[in-house]
C-alpha positions, 0 to 999 in steps of 0.5 A, spaced: 602 137 280 604 143 284 609 145 278 603 144 273 599 150 277 605 154 276 606 153 269 599 155 267 599 161 271 605 163 268 602 162 261 596 165 263 601 171 265 605 171 259 598 171 254 595 177 259 601 181 258 602 180 251 595 182 249 594 188 245 591 194 248 584 196 246 581 202 243 578 204 250 584 205 254 586 212 253 591 216 256 588 221 262 591 226 265 587 230 271 590 238 273 587 243 277 584 246 271 582 241 268 583 234 264 586 232 258 585 225 254 589 222 248 591 215 245 598 216 248 602 221 251 610 222 252 614 226 257 621 230 256 623 231 263 629 236 262 625 241 258 618 240 262 614 238 256 608 233 255 606 231 248 599 228 247 597 225 240 591 222 237 584 224 238 586 229 244 581 232 248 582 238 253 576 239 258 576 245 263 571 249 266 572 254 261 572 250 254 573 244 251 578 243 245 579 237 241 586 236 237 591 231 233 596 233 238 597 237 244 604 240 248 603 242 254 609 246 257 612 247 264 608 241 266 608 240 274 608 246 276 604 251 273 603 250 266 605 256 261 603 254 254 599 250 250 600 248 243 594 245 239 596 243 232 592 237 227 588 237 221 583 242 225 583 244 232 576 244 234 574 249 241 568 250 244 568 256 249 563 254 255 559 259 259 560 264 262 563 267 256 570 270 257 571 272 250 566 273 245 568 267 241 563 261 242 566 256 238 571 255 232 576 251 228 584 252 226 590 249 224 594 251 230 592 254 237 597 257 242 594 259 249 600 262 254 597 263 260 601 269 263 600 273 258 593 271 258 593 270 250 589 266 245 593 265 238 590 262 232 593 260 225 588 259 219 582 260 223 575 261 223 571 263 229 563 264 231 562 270 235 556 270 240 551 273 235 553 268 230 558 272 226 564 268 222 571 271 222 576 267 218 583 269 217 590 267 217 592 269 224 589 272 230 591 274 237 585 274 243 587 277 249 583 273 255 584 279 261 
């Protein structure tokens, strides 16, 4: 009888371990400046780079950003750069505003923390008055 109980527990564990992950199970990383959620994440320890892919959402006290992929450079210490790419990278700046943009989209966005720069390619942004700016490349200084 003990053998059967052990066998049943082993089979149950095997079924549990083989079950596929559900869509609601997302990668979640919380840092001092916010949280990042995605469908998957890979880490390159040698180069100190983490890549988030699939339904990426970044939430900070200053902004919310959604993209298909996000590369985080120099993770584990003081993040030096974030690169967001995808069909469209969407962002919303939260109040109080640091720059005159309320929200927008771009094919690619790079945030350079040390230089306090936001770079965007093939972008469309809305300012606080509702005016639209479009272009191939823009640089915003966040100082």
